[in-house]
N, C-alpha and C positions, 0 to 999 in steps of 0.2 A: 842221034843223041841230042837231047834238048838242053839248052843252057838253063841252069837253075835261076829262078827269080831272086833278085837281091831284096832283102827285107827293107821295109820302109822305116823311117825314123820312129813312127808311131809303134810299129811292131817291135822294134828294138827297145823302146821305152818300157814296154810291157815286161821286158826281161831284166830290168834294173833290179839289183839285189840290195836290200837295206839291212845293215847289221842290227843286232840288238843294241840298245843304248848302254853305255857305261859311263862312269863319272869319276871325278876326283872331288876335291873340296870346293872347287870353283865352277866347274863346267860339266855339262852332260855332253857326251860325244856319241857319234856314230859314223860309220864309214859307209859309203855308197859305191857299189861296184857296177860300173857301166859295162854292157857287152862290148868286147873289144872292137867289134865291127862298127859300133856307134861312133868311134873316134873319127872315121872318115867322113861322117855327115856333119860334124860340128864345125861351125865357121872357123876359118883360119885365124881370125882376130881373137879367138878365145884361147889360142895357144901362146906360150911364152915366145917372145921375139928372138930368143937365142938359138932357135932350131933344135932344141933338146927333145922336142916331141911331147913336152909336158904341157898340160893345161895351166894357164895362169890362174890366180885366184879369181873366181867368178862372182859377180854381183848376183843378188837374189833373182832378179828378172832374167839373167842369163842362164843360171842353172835350172830355174823353173822352165825356161824356154826350150831346153833340150829334153824335158820330160821328167825331171826329178821332182817328186811330190813329197813334201813334208809339211808339218804344221809350222806355224809362224815362229820366228825367233832364231832359227838356225842360220849360221853363217859358214860359208866355205872358207876354211882357213889353211888348208894344206893339201898338196897332192902327194901321194905315195910314189916317190921318184922311181923305184925299181919297177913299179906297175902303174903307168900313167892313166889307166882306166879306173883307178881307185881314188876317190875324192874323200877327204876328211872334213867333217862338219862338227860344229860345237854350238852350244848356247849356254848362257849363264844359268846356274841353278837359282831357283827362287831364294830370296833372302830368308834366313832363318829368324824366327821371332823369339 
């Protein structure tokens, strides 16, 4: 019986799921679902120091560095606590004229 090969970070990044965008009167939102297996490849420094297993709020270079690709202007603002592999993003809506 052969041991199955572990996926690489690049292979996992190809399986990231991006939600449709939704908005309120100030922001456009989307959530990004990471493959659960990806969490073990993410640097420990990206996790909350309280041992909750949740990612902390990531800077743009950090979330891009783990394979999340989005257009400019998005900010990571929350992690869905019951499911730590779901990250929530937002960006301001354009000003109305």
